[in-house]
MARMI-36899 format. One record per atom (N, C-alpha, C, O): x, y, z; residue in one letter. Coordinates in steps of 0.001 Angstrom, whole numbers, padded with zeros to 6 digits, always signed. Layout:
# MARMI-36899
XYZA/...
//
This chain:
# MARMI-36899
+044265+118665+067890M/+043796+118998+066448M/+044443+117980+065697M/+045343+117216+066047M/+043772+118098+064473K/+044168+117195+063150K/+044440+118198+062343K/+043737+119183+062114K/+045860+117830+061758I/+046248+119272+060925I/+046731+118641+059582I/+047828+118083+059610I/+045992+118667+058338H/+046187+118505+056883H/+047177+119253+056154H/+047021+120437+055853H/+048505+118362+055781V/+049518+118955+055385V/+049831+118688+054175V/+049248+117680+053774V/+050788+119365+053112G/+050976+118687+051750G/+051703+119723+051119G/+051880+120850+051584G/+052285+119113+049600F/+052989+120417+048938F/+052243+119279+047506F/+051785+118137+047477F/+052450+120297+046559E/+052895+119604+044895E/+053938+120418+044346E/+054026+121645+044358E/+054556+119739+043962M/+055486+120625+042948M/+055959+119966+041651M/+056292+118784+041741M/+056040+120605+040373I/+056303+119974+039017I/+057147+120953+038389I/+056961+122139+038118I/+058233+120086+038202F/+059391+120194+037351F/+059055+119820+036121F/+058146+119079+035745F/+060217+120645+035274D/+060135+120428+034054D/+061920+120216+033267D/+062747+121072+032953D/+061952+118872+033182C/+063446+118617+032911C/+063825+118624+031562C/+062967+118070+030874C/+064845+119067+030879P/+064995+119172+029288P/+065480+117406+029410P/+065210+116717+028426P/+066116+116789+030500R/+067056+115476+030080R/+066430+114856+031357R/+065644+115544+032008R/+066753+113528+031771P/+066760+113252+032907P/+067851+113462+033429P/+068981+113430+032942P/+067241+113842+035201T/+067912+114770+036087T/+067858+114534+037311T/+066830+114679+037971T/+069269+114028+037902P/+069296+113631+039476P/+068664+114367+040424P/+068663+115593+040309P/+068104+113817+041381M/+067223+114713+042429M/+067456+114291+043839M/+067303+113085+044032M/+067825+115089+044969M/+067638+115016+045860M/+066388+115358+046647M/+065850+116294+046055M/+065673+115011+047738L/+064896+115373+048064L/+064656+115587+049350L/+064979+114514+049860L/+064215+116441+050387T/+064090+116735+051461T/+063013+117227+052067T/+062953+118211+052805T/+061859+116246+051609L/+060238+116633+051881L/+059319+115827+052468L/+058096+115884+052343L/+060118+114895+053266S/+059193+114213+054545S/+059532+114483+055823S/+060574+114805+056395S/+057933+114188+056279I/+057786+115010+057768I/+058828+114234+058659I/+058996+113023+058516I/+059618+115085+059713H/+060917+114640+060238H/+060066+113342+061099H/+058857+113116+061144H/+061280+112575+061779Y/+061028+111573+062398Y/+060456+112048+063585Y/+059651+111247+064061Y/+060626+113247+064323S/+060445+113212+065299S/+058909+113756+065555S/+058471+114217+066609S/+058254+113589+064385R/+056520+113932+064400R/+056105+112540+063583R/+055040+112517+062966R/+057077+111260+063605V/+056094+110345+063092V/+055054+109780+063436V/+054095+109331+062809V/+055417+109859+064892S/+054052+109018+065976S/+052620+109843+065759S/+051495+109344+065790S/+052930+111101+065552D/+051902+112097+065278D/+051173+111830+063932D/+050108+112407+063711D/+051760+110898+062941L/+050966+110626+061373L/+049949+109523+061962L/+050065+108666+062837L/+048765+109965+060995I/+047735+109557+060913I/+047635+108638+059578I/+047039+109122+058616I/+048106+107531+059486G/+048454+107431+058006G/+050226+107081+058106G/+050959+106732+059032G/+050406+107326+056898R/+051705+107553+056240R/+051756+108832+055906R/+050786+109576+055760R/+053282+109193+055739D/+053460+110278+055006D/+054453+110008+053725D/+055672+109884+053841D/+053747+109938+052508S/+054112+109015+051466S/+054247+110166+050498S/+053341+110911+050124S/+055821+110201+050068L/+056199+111021+049167L/+055462+110542+047732L/+055246+109338+047868L/+055035+110941+046548L/+054575+110389+045619L/+055445+110946+044026L/+055856+112106+043987L/+055625+110126+042949V/+056148+110820+041957V/+055541+110293+040550V/+055294+109125+040252V/+055343+111606+039663D/+054348+110862+038436D/+055036+111469+037294D/+054843+112682+037215D/+055722+111007+036465P/+055357+109509+036154P/+056429+108774+037272P/+057562+109232+037422P/+055923+107534+038070P/+056570+106784+038623P/+057785+106516+038351P/+058118+106274+037191P/+058714+106511+039426V/+060498+106628+038972V/+060698+105632+040123V/+059881+105383+041010V/+062124+105016+039933P/+062462+104209+041288P/+062946+105258+042148P/+063425+106316+041740P/+062802+104925+043358M/+063238+106305+044883M/+064074+105260+045589M/+063914+104040+045626M/+065043+106054+046163S/+065400+105322+047534S/+065654+106661+048545S/+065621+107868+048305S/+065982+105725+050057G/+066236+107127+050941G/+067377+106600+051786G/+067897+105484+051785G/+067664+107780+052574Y/+068722+107616+053416Y/+068472+108919+054311Y/+067725+109853+054021Y/+069099+108810+055231R/+069217+109724+056788R/+070607+110619+056394R/+071732+110129+056500R/+070406+111742+056012D/+071928+112789+056324D/+072323+112571+057261D/+072033+111583+057936D/+073223+113588+057602G/+074159+113950+058636G/+073565+114346+059689G/+074208+114192+060727G/+071803+115144+059835F/+071225+115816+061029F/+069924+114993+061007F/+068763+115401+060983F/+070469+113555+061023G/+068911+112699+060558G/+067945+113161+059904G/+066949+112519+060238G/+067666+113998+059082N/+066691+114078+058317N/+066767+113131+057447N/+067785+112501+057161N/+065131+112927+056759W/+064886+111815+055874W/+064905+112195+054434W/+064038+112818+053822W/+066185+111656+053934C/+065752+112167+052336C/+065564+111366+051408C/+065708+110218+051829C/+065279+111407+050210T/+064633+110573+049075T/+065580+111160+048131T/+066087+112274+048258T/+065848+110087+046885R/+066900+110241+045969R/+065638+109540+044787R/+064731+108720+044932R/+066167+110381+043561I/+064996+109817+042223I/+065804+110598+041356I/+066494+111571+041662I/+065605+109931+039943V/+066232+110708+038914V/+064911+110985+037983V/+064214+110085+037512V/+064696+112348+037806A/+063726+112589+037213A/+063487+112649+035799A/+064295+113365+035206A/+062576+112083+035061P/+063017+111660+033434P/+062867+113329+032850P/+062814+114398+033458P/+062836+113053+031677A/+063147+114015+030885A/+061758+114457+030035A/+061221+113656+029269A/+061233+115821+030252G/+059857+116487+030584G/+059375+116991+031901G/+060119+117552+032706G/+057967+116750+032114Q/+057472+116951+033713Q/+057328+116033+034242Q/+056841+115002+033778Q/+057906+116299+035841T/+057915+115522+036924T/+057014+116105+037746T/+057076+117327+037880T/+055876+115252+038545R/+055089+116072+039475R/+055534+114907+040907R/+055578+113678+040975R/+055798+115978+041880I/+056050+115295+043292I/+055166+115500+043931I/+054521+116421+043431I/+054635+115057+045023W/+053377+115764+045857W/+053446+114610+047351W/+054283+113717+047474W/+052605+114856+048120S/+052752+114352+049588S/+051422+115003+050105S/+051248+116191+049834S/+050555+114393+050759D/+049605+114761+051364D/+049543+113951+052807D/+049671+112727+052817D/+049345+114681+053988A/+049000+113815+055191A/+048320+114306+056459A/+048321+115526+056616A/+047881+113740+057159L/+047270+114228+058484L/+048094+113882+059913L/+048639+112852+060309L/+047942+115126+060459V/+049273+115128+061659V/+048214+115265+063301V/+047546+116272+063539V/+048242+114723+063724N/+047909+114948+065361N/+048805+116079+065768N/+050021+116153+065596N/+047981+116974+066353D/+049054+118167+066921D/+048179+118178+068517D/+047111+117598+068711D/+049117+119173+069782S/+048519+119598+070583S/+047805+120523+070391S/+046849+120590+071163S/+047905+121450+069489G/+047371+122560+069504G/+047766+123446+070131G/+047155+124496+069937G/+048770+123490+071016L/+049170+124084+071995L/+049914+125313+071056L/+050247+124956+069925L/+050146+126467+071367P/+051591+127543+071056P/+052579+126881+071279P/+052466+125782+071820P/+053821+127402+070906D/+055434+127418+071120D/+055332+127854+072654D/+054732+128798+073167D/+056188+126759+073258I/+056609+126996+074849I/+057089+128286+075108I/+057717+128761+074162I/+056984+129021+076132I/+057911+129595+076561I/+058389+129720+078002I/+057654+129884+078976I/+059927+129607+078010V/+060616+129170+079324V/+061489+130234+079367V/+062554+130240+078750V/+060930+131518+080358S/+061748+132399+080572S/+062966+132422+081275S/+063976+133120+081183S/+062567+131325+082128D/+064249+131085+083066D/+065485+130305+082399D/+066660+130255+082763D/+064954+129819+081501A/+065874+128967+080667A/+067185+129482+080662A/+067059+130660+080328A/+068345+129239+080848Q/+069617+129469+080925Q/+070423+129489+079996Q/+070047+128572+079266Q/+071494+130055+079452Q/+072350+129522+078749Q/+073902+128890+079410Q/+074610+129236+080355Q/+073987+127827+078402I/+074978+126813+079160I/+076412+127420+078549I/+076563+127825+077397I/+077313+127389+079481S/+078938+127605+079081S/+079116+126500+078049S/+078568+125408+077897S/+080246+127278+077270I/+080663+126017+075909I/+081104+124749+076353I/+080875+123698+075754I/+081903+124884+077679P/+082832+123650+078178P/+081634+122618+078562P/+081952+121429+078544P/+080763+122826+078787D/+079359+121955+079541D/+078283+121642+078396D/+077380+120855+078679D/+078320+122090+077392L/+077610+121705+075975L/+077533+120088+075840L/+078376+119289+076249L/+076693+119891+075375P/+077025+118449+074936P/+077455+118292+073075P/+077064+118891+072073P/+078153+117499+073245E/+079158+117808+071734E/+077871+117772+070517E/+077978+118678+069691E/+077046+117122+070382E/+076218+117306+069590E/+075652+118816+069363E/+075074+119108+068316E/+075777+119393+070005A/+075340+120963+069976A/+076386+122144+069118A/+076136+123162+068472A/+077663+121419+069491L/+078763+122225+069016L/+078777+122684+067748L/+079053+123851+067470L/+078508+121878+066981V/+078432+121988+065422V/+077228+123328+065293V/+077590+124156+064457V/+075928+123654+065951F/+075338+124665+065956F/+076158+125839+066164F/+075615+126651+065415F/+077337+126560+066837L/+077777+127290+067305L/+078621+127998+066146L/+078895+129198+066185L/+078972+127217+065203L/+079932+127379+063967L/+079377+128272+062639L/+078238+127998+062259L/+079966+129104+062067G/+079824+129635+060907G/+079107+128569+059821G/+079454+127399+059986G/+078457+128738+059080S/+078155+127810+057645S/+077657+129101+056701S/+077655+130329+056794S/+077281+128188+055835R/+077104+128828+054253R/+076323+130138+054142R/+076671+131024+053362R/+074972+130263+055159Y/+074624+131448+055049Y/+074580+132169+056466Y/+073999+133246+056606Y/+075206+131536+057475C/+075194+132147+058918C/+076639+132531+058871C/+077482+131864+059471C/+076954+133636+058142D/+078381+134067+058382D/+078964+135003+060114D/+079357+136151+060321D/+078776+133982+060894T/+079123+134515+062358T/+080428+135376+062344T/+080481+136472+062901T/+081457+134826+061688D/+082667+135812+061885D/+082733+136941+061195D/+083676+137654+061536D/+081845+137491+060066R/+081549+138816+060095R/+080364+139598+060853R/+080176+140814+060823R/+079728+138791+061427L/+078670+139570+062381L/+078747+139540+063806L/+077812+139954+064492L/+079949+139011+064371S/+080236+138714+065419S/+080317+140099+066185S/+079472+140269+067064S/+081380+141263+065916Q/+081438+142078+066416Q/+080070+143015+066847Q/+079817+143457+067968Q/+079371+143155+065745I/+077584+143728+065432I/+077148+142982+066741I/+076892+143649+067743I/+077052+141547+066758A/+076282+140923+067663A/+076239+141483+069015A/+075277+141815+069707A/+078102+141527+069338W/+077992+142071+070593W/+077963+143338+070871W/+077802+143713+072032W/+078105+144137+069919D/+077534+145693+070078D/+076006+145603+070578D/+075519+146372+071407D/+075349+144583+069969L/+073783+144876+070290L/+073618+144175+071322L/+072814+144612+072145L/+074305+142899+071609F/+073425+142518+072759F/+074131+141787+073812F/+073672+140976+074617F/+075612+142314+073633G/+076641+141882+074656G/+076369+142550+076327G/+076595+141883+077337G/+076001+143554+076344S/+075382+143921+077880S/+074212+144078+078140S/+073756+144903+078931S/+073295+142870+077145G/+072179+143079+077506G/+071887+141703+078524G/+072798+141260+079222G/+070581+141119+078521P/+070126+139931+079563P/+070782+138873+078701P/+071339+139104+077628P/+070667+137742+079251T/+071691+136253+078807T/+070437+135311+078789T/+069292+135630+079109T/+070919+133969+078309G/+069664+132932+078307G/+068329+133370+077339G/+068275+134010+076289G/+067411+132810+078074W/+066188+133221+077268W/+065861+134418+076645W/+065281+134453+075560W/+066292+135668+077438D/+066083+136956+077396D/+066780+137153+075966D/+066302+137581+074916D/+067873+136768+076226R/+068900+137225+075214R/+068577+136767+073824R/+068968+137407+072848R/+067789+135546+073708V/+067420+135132+072688V/+065991+135951+071914V/+065617+136131+070756V/+065492+136295+073264Q/+064370+137166+072573Q/+064590+138345+071991Q/+064111+138827+070964Q/+065549+138856+072936A/+066096+140460+072330A/+066547+140309+070555A/+066370+141158+069681A/+067107+139078+070432I/+067797+138804+069114I/+066255+138924+068157I/+066111+139599+067138I/+065446+138257+068678C/+064465+138048+067758C/+063432+139130+067404C/+062758+139147+066374C/+063401+140080+068457D/+062899+141563+068703D/+063544+142244+067962D/+062898+143080+067330D/+064865+142188+067755Y/+065305+143019+066689Y/+065455+142529+065584Y/+065522+143486+064813Y/+065567+141457+064940V/+065619+140933+063707V/+064303+140971+063036V/+064182+141156+061825V/+063014+140735+064109H/+061852+140983+063366H/+061415+142340+063136H/+060598+142517+062232H/+061962+143649+064029N/+062086+144933+063641N/+062837+145255+062196N/+062414+146079+061385N/+063851+144570+062052H/+065118+145529+061322H/+064825+144801+059801H/+065122+145570+058887H/+064308+143491+059347I/+063876+143275+058687I/+062698+143567+058009I/+061689+143456+058705I/+062518+143935+056761A/+060946+143978+056343A/+060666+142954+055274A/+061399+143016+054287A/+059781+142069+055294F/+058862+140976+054765F/+058539+141557+053425F/+057967+142622+053193F/+059086+140521+052440D/+058742+140927+051245D/+059350+139895+049830D/+060398+139858+049185D/+058009+139119+049807Y/+058124+137896+049010Y/+059220+138466+047739Y/+060308+137964+047459Y/+058544+139701+047064Q/+059102+140106+045851Q/+060729+140199+046414Q/+061491+139515+045731Q/+061061+140577+046998Q/+062566+140797+047158Q/+063669+138916+047794Q/+064781+138814+048313Q/+062769+137961+047445A/+063612+136693+047974A/+064734+136440+047126A/+064631+136455+045900A/+065892+136190+047784D/+066651+135822+047243D/+067368+134379+047809D/+067670+134190+048987D/+067491+133791+047136N/+067845+132628+047461N/+069701+132337+047607N/+070049+131156+047578N/+070600+133221+047728T/+072149+133535+048202T/+071916+134536+048932T/+072989+135125+048803T/+071283+135193+049632R/+071520+136218+050827R/+071794+135784+051947R/+070945+135274+052679R/+072906+135907+052225T/+073700+135463+053385T/+072892+136709+054920T/+072030+137585+054843T/+073609+136247+055983A/+072817+136688+057371A/+073554+138186+057248A/+072734+139101+057325A/+074826+138579+057088L/+075456+139376+056672L/+074423+140579+055873L/+073905+141622+056270L/+074425+139957+054754E/+073448+140457+053591E/+072335+141315+054026E/+072233+142539+053944E/+071336+140248+054610A/+069920+140300+055443A/+070219+141616+056421A/+069422+142552+056363A/+071162+141680+057160Y/+071301+142704+057962Y/+071643+144309+057160Y/+071274+145423+057532Y/+072378+143975+056093H/+072909+145096+055575H/+071585+145565+054938H/+071220+146687+055290H/+070769+144874+054025Q/+069727+145164+053138Q/+068489+145281+053537Q/+067557+145883+053004Q/+068550+144322+055064R/+067037+144822+056071R/+065857+144593+054744R/+065122+145484+054317R/+065909+143070+054212V/+064624+143206+053629V/+064572+141446+053601V/+065617+141008+054081V/+063843+140603+053264G/+063643+139373+052795G/+062681+138624+053268G/+061741+139288+053707G/+062524+137100+053369V/+061517+136145+053727V/+062131+135371+054673V/+063349+135360+054850V/+061193+134607+055398C/+061348+133845+056573C/+062955+133359+056792C/+063652+133605+057777C/+063327+132613+055610R/+064835+132183+055608R/+065537+133283+056049R/+066512+133022+056754R/+065328+134331+055847D/+066620+135523+056124D/+066180+135717+057308D/+067174+136006+057974D/+065053+135732+058120Y/+065141+136560+059582Y/+065702+135231+060215Y/+066236+135426+061307Y/+065702+133765+059726T/+066209+132909+060534T/+067630+132826+060406T/+068356+132561+061364T/+068064+133055+059204H/+069943+133078+059437H/+069987+134449+059976H/+070529+134298+061071H/+069752+135560+059845L/+070435+136609+061040L/+070184+136426+062223L/+070944+136970+063023L/+068953+135538+062797A/+068928+135435+064480A/+069472+134311+064627A/+069983+134123+065730A/+069562+133158+063573V/+070387+132184+063684V/+071917+132535+064214V/+072393+132021+065227V/+072788+133723+063170A/+073925+133659+063146A/+074709+134783+064122A/+075931+134911+064186A/+073544+135698+064993F/+073316+136564+066143F/+073489+135355+067285F/+074253+135584+068223F/+072926+134314+067234C/+072802+133260+068698C/+074088+133011+068987C/+074654+133234+070057C/+074653+132421+067752R/+076153+131606+067529R/+076965+132752+068160R/+077549+132681+069242R/+076926+133783+067367A/+078058+134622+067664A/+077959+135028+069099A/+078969+135562+069556A/+077044+134893+069812M/+076583+135445+071469M/+076947+133797+071981M/+076431+133742+073097M/+077372+132898+071789N/+077774+131500+072094N/+076688+130542+072541N/+076719+129678+073418N/+075674+130931+071678I/+074662+130008+072102I/+074084+129195+070590I/+073615+129788+069618I/+074301+127471+070746P/+074039+127024+069880P/+072509+127105+069187P/+071498+126976+069878P/+072469+127308+067904A/+071335+127639+067099A/+071218+126780+065739A/+072204+126717+065005A/+069990+126101+065387R/+069786+125285+064805R/+068762+125541+063543R/+067584+125545+063902R/+068946+125728+062322Y/+067822+126065+061415Y/+066865+124934+061011Y/+067227+123761+060928Y/+065625+125364+060766C/+064299+124417+061061C/+063715+125123+059562C/+063790+126280+059149C/+063076+123815+058933T/+062198+124101+058036T/+061071+122893+058012T/+061300+121689+058124T/+059374+123750+057779G/+058478+122973+057699G/+057206+123329+057607G/+057090+124384+056984G/+056059+122812+058029Y/+054490+123555+057517Y/+054401+124337+058836Y/+054821+123911+059912Y/+053789+125568+058634L/+053351+126323+059329L/+051980+127266+058833L/+052083+128212+058052L/+050848+126868+059372G/+049673+127466+059052G/+049228+128804+059742G/+049850+129329+060666G/+048237+129221+059258D/+047636+130212+060148D/+046799+129862+061062D/+045900+130632+061399D/+046940+128741+061574I/+045905+128584+062750I/+045979+129371+064006I/+047104+129645+064425I/+045002+129746+064621G/+044924+130840+065497G/+045518+132270+065149G/+045834+133079+066022G/+045618+132462+064022M/+045976+134235+063624M/+044903+134463+062937M/+044272+133712+062193M/+044677+135901+063326P/+043477+136333+062209P/+044079+137002+060878P/+045204+137471+060711P/+042954+136906+059941P/+043192+136917+058387P/+043391+138518+058890P/+043105+139112+059929P/+044055+138926+057566P/+044201+138039+056246P/+045276+137437+056046P/+046314+137855+056559P/+045256+136336+055264Y/+046398+135404+055614Y/+047254+135718+053950Y/+046712+136060+052899Y/+048469+135502+054167G/+049287+135425+053162G/+049227+134041+052394G/+048413+133173+052709G/+050457+133842+051012P/+050267+133085+050548P/+050702+132016+051253P/+051430+132275+052212P/+050368+130522+050962M/+050952+129325+052010M/+052565+128814+051249M/+052858+128644+050066M/+053105+128722+052084D/+054364+128150+051895D/+055222+127236+053150D/+054866+126969+054298D/+056488+126893+052406F/+057157+126023+053522F/+057515+127334+054461F/+057711+128394+053867F/+057637+127302+056309A/+058161+128241+056635A/+059397+127817+057141A/+059714+126645+056942A/+060493+128892+058036A/+061459+128674+058542A/+061289+129143+059734A/+060412+130001+059834A/+061983+128783+060889W/+062088+129010+062262W/+063564+128541+062649W/+064459+128181+061884W/+063581+128633+063962F/+064921+127878+064552F/+064916+127580+065906F/+064139+128153+066670F/+065702+126745+066274E/+065735+126295+067689E/+067282+126820+068387E/+068410+126936+067908E/+066773+127032+069581V/+068093+127135+070544V/+068325+126240+071504V/+067378+125568+071915V/+069478+126085+071977Y/+069622+125078+073291Y/+069966+125831+074403Y/+070887+126648+074421Y/+069297+125586+075250L/+069380+126520+076715L/+068750+125360+077565L/+067985+124442+077270L/+069480+125827+078963G/+068908+125054+079933G/+069048+123500+079586G/+068374+122984+080477G/+069475+122611+078901G/+069733+121152+078696G/+068703+120920+077523G/+068600+119773+077088G/+067881+121999+076942K/+067011+121619+075722K/+067112+122510+074718K/+067745+123564+074668K/+066263+121858+073739W/+065961+122848+072593W/+064513+123459+072323W/+063486+122787+072415W/+064547+124788+071986Y/+063478+125231+072304Y/+063077+126047+070704Y/+063899+126096+069789Y/+062254+126396+070647T/+061487+126990+069656T/+061486+128644+069539T/+060940+129341+070395T/+062163+129191+068376F/+061782+130587+068196F/+061796+130811+066833F/+062366+130123+065987F/+061121+131834+066661D/+060693+132264+065219D/+060676+133677+065073D/+059834+134392+065618D/+061858+134207+064135A/+062091+135903+064494A/+060995+136595+063262A/+060496+137721+063253A/+060841+135468+062255R/+059822+136302+061626R/+058432+136498+062119R/+057906+137603+061988R/+057933+135719+062559N/+056599+135898+063336N/+056651+136732+064659N/+055993+137753+064862N/+057443+136204+065445N/+057803+136505+066741N/+056856+136614+068062N/+056792+137299+069082N/+056256+135689+067533T/+054949+135142+068484T/+054803+133763+068600T/+055119+132902+067778T/+054266+133627+069763P/+054281+131869+069805P/+052921+131215+069140P/+051758+131415+069489P/+053559+130126+067764R/+052417+129632+067244R/+052261+128677+067004R/+053243+127940+066907R/+050548+128012+066707I/+050379+126729+066439I/+050424+126051+065719I/+049967+126641+064740I/+050779+124714+065322G/+051048+123770+064398G/+052087+123723+063552G/+051976+123528+062341G/+053538+123970+064389R/+054338+123706+063557R/+054550+122271+063207R/+054717+121469+064126R/+054562+121814+061788V/+055254+120583+061440V/+056239+120306+060959V/+056173+120395+059733V/+057321+119948+061379L/+059095+119698+061026L/+059284+118860+059740L/+058998+117679+059546L/+059819+119740+058940L/+060313+118726+058109L/+062133+118410+057963L/+062770+117493+057445L/+062433+119360+058519A/+064114+118921+058812A/+064720+120132+059670A/+064148+121213+059812A/+065969+119790+060226R/+066731+120657+060742R/+068356+120499+060204R/+068826+119476+059706R/+068958+121565+060398G/+070691+121829+059878G/+070960+122896+060172G/+070095+123649+060618G/+072241+123280+060011R/+073229+124441+060116R/+071944+125655+059349R/+071146+126077+060186R/+071820+125975+058478D/+070989+126571+057762D/+070862+126064+056575D/+071524+125047+056368D/+070074+126545+055550A/+068984+126153+054265A/+069502+125760+053224A/+068821+125477+052239A/+070999+125656+053255A/+071860+124812+052107A/+071561+123277+052919A/+071542+122269+052213A/+071395+123182+054007D/+071658+121803+054707D/+070150+120948+054642D/+070230+119728+054787D/+068721+121580+054418V/+067663+121509+054611V/+066679+122020+053118V/+065473+122264+053141V/+067242+122061+052353A/+066983+122314+050794A/+065846+121465+050522A/+066097+120295+050812A/+064538+121671+050010L/+063494+120820+049798L/+064259+120216+048563L/+064360+119005+048763L/+064728+120503+047593S/+065002+119993+046433S/+066579+120377+046087S/+066849+121574+046185S/+067710+119422+045666N/+068682+119627+045209N/+068808+118921+043871N/+068669+117704+043989N/+069048+119368+042546A/+068843+118985+041102A/+070261+119292+040629A/+070956+120304+040715A/+070508+117794+039974F/+071872+118160+039006F/+071829+118235+037965F/+072166+117385+037141F/+071332+119445+037762G/+070810+119419+035937G/+069983+120490+035991G/+069477+121012+036984G/+069862+120844+034575P/+068854+121787+034348P/+067125+121496+034919P/+066690+120347+034987P/+066446+122466+035218N/+065143+122408+035284N/+064770+123345+035958N/+065439+124069+036695N/+063123+123378+035614I/+062352+124643+035804I/+061079+124186+036737I/+060269+123429+036202I/+060861+124565+038005L/+060073+124510+039072L/+059043+125445+038549L/+058912+126631+038851L/+058143+124556+037507T/+056528+125465+037189T/+055624+125419+037823T/+054600+126028+037514T/+055728+124667+038926S/+054150+125024+039643S/+054832+124435+041287S/+055608+123494+041451S/+054243+125336+042334F/+054623+125074+043827F/+053430+125284+044639F/+052921+126404+044678F/+052966+124362+045254T/+051409+124458+046252T/+052042+124033+047307T/+052918+123170+047246T/+051623+124654+048486V/+051648+124132+049794V/+050179+124328+050894V/+049403+125283+050858V/+050122+123466+051567W/+049020+123269+052228W/+049033+123115+053457W/+049781+122175+053730W/+048409+123736+054687T/+048674+123116+055740T/+047009+124167+056548T/+046690+125355+056597T/+046438+122946+056994D/+044903+123691+057660D/+044637+122522+058864D/+045040+121389+059126D/+043792+123426+059371E/+043382+122583+060711E/+042060+121926+060068E/+041262+122575+059392E/+041888+120122+060455V/+040870+119665+060124V/+039843+120027+061155V/+040203+120075+062331V/+038130+120383+060708P/+037187+120765+061647P/+037098+119580+062220P/+037281+118554+061564P/+036786+119563+063601P/+036266+118126+064363P/+035013+117868+063730P/+034162+118718+063472P/+034941+116477+063462A/+034008+115831+063002A/+032802+115843+063916A/+031778+115239+063595A/
//
C-alpha cells in the first residue's frame, strides 16, 4: 500500500529563535519514499542537517521574528502488514548483548528505572520471560493508564505515570520502556506516524505517535502499550532513550505553537 503522511506546524516567535527539528522520516524508511521527504519552511530560511547520536536526521534553522510555518508532505510505500509477533523470541543475558543495545538498559530523563525497579520485579519477576514478559508489561500498562489528551503533561515521568494512571501515548511508552529496562530487556523509544489504517471508527484526532522497540533473540521488535494490538502503517521518524531524545522541535527562545496538524492516510488504489 501507499501512505500519505505529513504535518504542518506554525510557530510565532517574538524574535529570531534558533530551532532544532527532528521531523524527517527515519533513514531506515528512506528506500520506501516515493520522491523526497522535504522539510519546508516559510518564510524561507537557511537550513542545515546533521545526524544525532542515535542516527536520527535533524535540521537546524533560525526562525525569524513573527510567524514561521514548517511542514512536510510525503508518499511512503508500506507492506500493509501489521506488526509482527514472534512469541518464541527470548531475552538475551546482559553479557551477551551487543554494545549498541546497552544504553537502552539505562535510566533516562523520563524513564526513571531506579525508582521503578522494585515495582517491576514485584509485578513481572515471577512471570514469563522473553516475548511473553514484554507482552505482560504491555498488557499491564495498557490497563493501568487511562488515555486522556486533556491530561497530557510533557514533564511526566514513567514513575509519575504509574502513580497518576493517566496520560497519552508517550506516557504509556515511557512506563513500558522503564519496566522493560528494569527487567534487563533493552528498550528504545520511537516516534513517528501511525494512522488508523485497518482499525474500525470512530477515529481520534491525528497526532504523531509513540511506541517502543525491544531487543529479543538478536533483533529489535515493535511493541505498543497504548494500542496493545498489532497495527498497520507505522512510519518511523526517530528513536532514542525517551521523548527527550526525539523531541519534534527544540526552540532556544520564546515561541508559541499556534497551529499543529498531522496527517497519515492510506492512498486508495488507482
